[in-house]
N, C-alpha and C positions, 0 to 999 in steps of 0.2 A: 776370825775360825769358828765360832759359834755356830754362825750361818753353815759352814762347810760339816760340821759333825751333824747338823740338823739333816741338811740333806740328806748323811749317805743313813743315817741312822732310817731316815722315812723310807730310804729305796729298800736298806735290807730287812726291813720289816714287811715290805710288800714280797719281797723275795722269798722272804720263810714263810710267809701265809701261803706264796706259791703251793711249797713244796707240801705243806699240811694238810692241805687240801686233796691232793693226791693219793688219795684212802689206798689203791691199789698198789703201790711202791711202799708204802707204811705198812700193808700188809703183807710182802715181799718182804720188808726188813724185821719184821717181827717172828713171821713161819717159815720163807723158803730158806733162807740162811740154816736157824738151826736141825728142821728136816732133812735136809739138802744134805749138810756134814754126817747128822747123828743116822743117816740111809749108809754112808760109804765109811762110816765103821762098821755097822753092825753089820752087811752083806760082802764087802768085798774082803777075801782072805787077809789073815795077818801075817802073809810067809814073806820071811827079807823081800824085799827089790832093791838088789843093789843096782846102782848106777852112776854117771860123774856127774860132778858139777865142774859144768865148766867155769866159774868164775873162781876157785878157789882149787879146780883139778884134784881134787882129794874124791876117793870113790866112797858114796855113801850106804847103808843095808838098813834103811828104815822099814817097819811095814807095810804091805801094800796096803791097808787101811788106812795107817796115819796119812803116807803118802798122799793116798786119793782125797784125803780129809781136807790137805793145806789146798790144791789144783783146786778142789768146789770152794772152799774159800774165797781164794782169787778170783773166781767165776763167777760166783755170786755177787763180791762188792763190786767187781766192775761192770757185769748187767745193770745192779740196782742204781748203781753212779749216772752211767750212761744213759738208763731209761729215766730219770727221773730230770735229770740237765735237759735231757732235748724234750722231752716234756713242759718243764719252763718255761724254753726256749720258743719251742712251737707257738706254746696259748699265747705266751705276753709279748709273743713279736708286736703284734697290734698297742700295743698297752705302751712299752718302750719308744716304741716310733710319735708317738704323740707326746709322750714326757720328754722327749729329747726336740720335738719340733716346739711345743709349748716352751722352752729355754732349760729345760730339766739339763744339772751338767751330764753327758755321759762317761765321762771319767767316774764321776759318781756312780751311776747306774752299771758300770762294770766292776769295781769295785766292792760295790755291795751284792752283784753274783758270784765274786770268787769267794767272800767271805760267809756267802751261805753254801757253798758249796763245802767249803772249807769244814766245816759245821756238822754237814750235812756228814760228809764222808771221814770224818775223824769218828764220827758215833757207827758207821757203819762198821770200818775198821775195828772197833773198841770191842763189839757185839761178835763182830765174826772171830776176832780171835779169842773171846771168853768161850763160845762155843766152840770152837778147836781143841780147845785148851782143858773141857768137864774131863773127860776121859784119862787125858795124858798130858804133859806137864811138855812144852814145846823147852828147849834148851835157852831160846833167847825171847823169852813172848813179847820186850815192849821193840825188839828191831823186829820179827814178825810180824806185830801189827804197825810201823812204819813202812815196809813192806806194803801191806794189803792199804795202807793208808792211800802212799804215793801213785798205787794203781787204780785205788778208785778215781783218784785228781783227776790219772790222765783218759779216763773214760767220761769222768763227766766234762771235760773240756772238749774231747770228741764229742758228743752230746750236745755241745753248745755249737759245732759246727753243724751237727747234722740238723739239728733244730735250726739256724738259720737259711741253710742252703739245699733245701728238700721239701716239697713242696705238699707231701701226705705222708700223713701220719703213717701208716704202715710201712712205707717204706725207711725210715729214721729208722723204727724198732727193729724190722726186719735187718739195717747195716748192724745195726749194735751188738744183735742176736748173734749174727754170722762170725761177723767181727772175732767176737770175747771166743766162741765157743771155738774155732781152728785157734787163736790164737794160746789160749791154753791147752786145749786137744793134742797140739802139735811138741808142748813141752811137757806132756808130761809122760813118765818113763813108761807104765803102764800099757797105756795109750798109743806110742806111739817110739820105734824102734831109732827113731830120728831123731830123738829128745834132744843129745850130743851134738846136733849138727850143725856148722858155719850158719845155714840158715835162717834158725831160728832166732840168732843176733839180733835181726831188723825185723822182729814184732813187736809190737807196742810194749806187752808188759814182759818182756825178757829180764829187765832188771829188779821189776821186780817178784818173778817167778827165782832167779837167782837167789836174791837175798833172803825169800823167803822158804828156804829150800835149805840154806845157810843156818838161816834162823833158829827154825823149826830143829832139823839132825844134827848139829854142829856147833862149836863153840867158833868156831872160824869169823874173823872179821867181814861185816855185809856193806864198808861202806863203797864197792864197784860196785856191787849190784844199785845200790842205792842211786850213787849218780848217774848210771846208764838210763835208770827212770827218771829222772830229773830232768834229762835233755829231753825223753819223749814230754815231759811232761811241759815244759817249758815251750815247746815248739807246738803241743795239742794247744795250751795258753794260746800264743802268740797267732794259730789260727784263728779261734777263735775270737781275739779281740779284733780282727781285722773283717770277718765278717761282720760282726756286730755292730762295726763303724760304719763301715760300707752298708746295713742296713738301717741303721735310723741316719743316716747321712742328710742334709737337709735338701730336699727336692724343688725349691725355690732356684730359679735362675740367677748369674752372679749379674744380671743387673737391677735385676730386682731388689736385692740384696743390699745395693748401695744404695736404691732410691730411699729418701726419708721426706716423709710429710712435711709442708711447711705450715710450725703453725700462727706466723707472725702474720699480722693480718691489721685493720686500723686500730691505733692506740696502741697495738703490740710491742714490747721490745725486740727488734729486729736480732738484736745480741743477746737477746738470754737465750741459753741453751734451753732445747726442745727438751720434755721429760721422755725418757728411757725407762723403760719398767725393769725393774730388777730382774736378772736370770734367776729362772727359777720360781718368779713370782705366779705366773699363769702355771705352771705345775702341779699347786700345789689345789686348783681348783680340780686336776683330771683327777678322775678317780679308777679302777680296774672294772671292767667289764666281767 
C-alpha cells in the first residue's frame, strides 16, 4: 500500500509542477476571470432579460449584466481548464510514454492527472464564483460553484483528448476555443434567440448552464442539470482515459515481451528464478525534460 501511495504522490507532484509552470494559464486565472466578469457587469445594460429555463420550465428575468456574468464565468472556466489540460498533455506526452515504458503503472499516472485536474478546476470554479458574486449575491452560491466545477472538469477531460490526438499545439488551442465559444454563446439568451431550443441539449456544457442559471437566479433544485453534466463528464473522462492508454501502450512486439533472458550458466542453479525488477523502479530514474 505504501508503494502505491508513493507512486501516486510522485506522479501527482509532477502533474502539479507541470501546471504551475504554465505561467500563461496562471495569468488567465488571476486576471482574465475577474476582468471579463467586471466588464460584463459594467458594460452590459441591467435591463431585465426574460428567458425560459428548460431544466425547470420557469421563466427567469435577471438583469442582463448579471446574466452575462454567469455565461462569462462559464466560458472562462471552460477555456482555462481546457487550455491547461491540453498544454499539460501535449507537452508531457513524451515523458508519460517514457514513464510507462520504464514500468511506471499507467493507473497511477491517470489518477494523478485526475487529481491535479480536480484541484485546478475546484480552485478556478471557486475563484470565478467569488468574482461573479462580488457585486451581487447568487441565490445558491455553492450550487453555482458546483456547476462551474463540473463544466471545467468536462473541458479539462476534453483537453486531455485533444492533447493526445492532435499533432500541433495551435490545433488544440483553436479547437478548445471554438467549442467553448459556440457552446456557451448558443445558450446565452442575450446573444441567441434559440437558447431554449432542443438542439442545445446536446452541447457539452448544457447541464452546467442550466444548473448555473438556476443556482444564480432562483431557488429551484439544480440536480437535473448537474446530472446531465456528469454524463458529459464521464464520457469525456472515458475518452481521455482510452486515448491516454493508447498513447502510452508498450510498443514492443508480443514475441519480445514473452522472451526472457537466460541467466543460467556454469555453476548456476537453473531452478532459481531470474531476478525481475520491481515495476516502477526504473521510472524513478526518469526525470521530466
